[in-house]
C-alpha positions, 0 to 999 in steps of 0.5 A: 631375239629380245635385246635391251632388257638383260642385265649387264655382266662385265665379266662376259665381255671378251669371253670365248663362248661356244654354243652347240645348236646355236643357229636358232631357238634357245641356242640362237637366242643365247648366242645373240645374248652373249654377243650383246654382252661383248663375248666372241661367240661360236655357234655350232649347228647343222642349219647353215642358212639360219646360222649364217643369217643369225651371225650376219644380223648380230654382226651388222654395223660392227657387232652388237654390244662389242661382241660377235657371232661366228657360225660354224657348220657342225653335226654334234652327233659326229663326235670327231667333227664336234671335237675338231671344231672345239679344238680349232676354236680353242687353239685359235684363241688359246682358251675357251671361257664358256661352253653351252651344250644346247643342241637337241631334238625333241621330235615326238615319238611312239614308244611302241614303234621306237627302234634301236637305231632311233633310240641311239639317235635320241641319245646321240643328239640329246646326251652324248655330245654333252660329254664329248664337247666337254671333254674337248673343251676342258683343256681350253677352259683350264687354260683360261683359269676356269670357266663355265659349262652349261648343259641344257636339260629339260623339265619334260622328264619331271612333269610326266611327259610320255610322248618322247621317251628317248628324249626324256631319258636322255635329258634325265641323264644330264643331271648325272653327267653334270654332277660327275663333271662338276666334281672332275673339273672343279679342281680346275675352277670349271663350273658345270651346271644344268639349265632346265627350260620349261615349254619354251616358245621357240619358232619350232615349238610354235609351228609344230606343237603349240596350239589352243590345247597347249596354251590351256595346259601351260596356263593350268600348270605354270605357277606364273602367267605368260609363256617362257620365251627363249630370252628367259632361258638365255638370261640365266645362261648369261648369269651362269657364265659370268663371274657372278656365279663363281661359286655355283656348280653341280646344280640344276637351274630351272626356268619354267614359270613354276611348272615343276 
């Protein structure tokens, strides 16, 4: 996690924020950054150990920046469980201010051996939960007088990536979902935007796929030197959830160092 360098958004203090896939990686960084702004964050994830560790770290000594993280075990591909978790959070607090649909799985796969079941699994974890989480959160965002839904997309379907066709197909659909939900939810002052990270240096990416060849590709294709870190993505999520972004909706925001 990176702390102490993000802008301060007073409107985030006291917000009720739900982050799917919030135990580690980009989602974990988002959870930590929202807590550092004074938000009450609920991180939903299947990784119990990582989620509990993140919450314990951020909540030590009374929390960071006045905010807290509460971890809740949840498989986002189980729509009933996902919606029940959001219902419980919203009912407990009477509102939800920000929903971040972040959970994803970008495991590489060969199109020649991809099965219908594996295809459906790609859709379920990378796309389907965005809608059903938003559906469940809508009444609580409305009760808050409006709020923000942030759907994590990817530049992978825009930059010619071919090694994970199920993932890239699902992520391309995020654009259509965001544009539709923004129109549906707009009358209730709920903003819906897509946030597209570039190749982000999470622990998972560094462990599995970032090698010398990847370093060379990033250096060749990004307009900016250096690498995209989880904190770079999280800081844009803070803006999109804050009152500063009150007239930003139905848009795509890219953090990729100028790759696409």
